[in-house]
N, C-alpha and C positions, 0 to 999 in steps of 0.2 A: 584023198584030199579031205581036210577038215572042212566042214561046212560053216560058213560065216553067219554071224548073228542076223537074223531077219528084222528089218525095220518094222515098226507097227504104224508109223506115220510118215508123211512126206518130209524130207530134209532132216530127218533124225540122223541117219548114217549116209555120209558122202564119201566119194573117192576123188582124189586130186591127182593129177598128172599133167606133164608138159607135152606139148607138140612143139618141136624145135626145128630149126633149119629151114625157117619159111623165108620166102623172099620179102624184103623189107616193104611195108605197106602202111598207109595211114599218115596222119599229120606227124606222128613220133617216130615213124619208120619202125613200127612193130615187126619183130623178127621171130616171135614165139607166141604161144597161146597156152594159158593156163586153163585146163578143161576141170571142171568140177561137175560130178555127176552123182545124182539122187539116187540111192539104193532102192527106194520105194517105188518111185514113179518112173525111173529110168530117164529122168529128164536131165539133159546136160545143159551147162552153162559154159560159154566160151569167152574168155577174157583175154583180149590182145595185151600183149606186154613186150618187153625187151628182155633178152637174156642177161643183160647186165643191171636190171633192176634189183634193188636190194631187198633183204627180208622186210624191211619196213615198208617199202614201196608195195610189196605182195600183200603184206598184212593190211594195210590200208586198202588197196584194191578189194581184197576179200571183204573187208568190213562194209565199204561203200557200196559195193556192186552185188553182194550176196547176202550176208547177214543182215544188213538192213531190210532186205526183202524177205528172206526165208526163216529168219530167227536163228538163234544159236543151235549148232548141231550137238548132238551127245557123242558122236564118235566119227573121226576122220581117219580113212585108210589111204595112205600114200606111200610112195617109194622114199628112199633115204636122201632125198635131194637137199643139200646144204641150206637151202632157203627154208625148207620145212622143218628141219632139225635144228635150225639155229634157236639160240636162247631167247630172242624176241618172240618167235612163233611158239616156241614151247611154253614160255610163260604166259602168253596171250591166251593160248588155248587152255591152260591150266586155270587161269583166272575165270574163264567162262565155264569151267567144269567140263570141258570137252575131252574125252580120251582119244589120244592119238595112236594109231596102230600102223607101223610101218611094214610094208610088203618086202619080200626079197627082190633085190634088184635084178631085172631082167628075167623074171620069173612071173609072167602075167597071171598064172593060175592062182597065186596067192592073193590077188586083189579082190577075189570073190565074184569077179564079173566075167571072166573067162568062160567061153562056152566050149 
């Protein structure tokens, strides 16, 4: 297995993935959760959302609830979910100067966090 780049500061490199199939909950009947995980501190952030949220909804959620608190990441590792590969997210992360790396679907070892 190829060793992933080691971060030197918190929130420099993050991993993003979905937890889906949750029972509806909250005032918006959330049925999924976006998990953002810091590679340096191993700190997770859990963002409740809906599976039918658009790429714009997810980008705004990340901006308001994560980037405003952590600052801009230098690298994001994620699966190839259409919301992450959309033109909106790709252009947004390019504007920030963030490198996006996509892991192989259903192959958790490629995300750098598997033990």
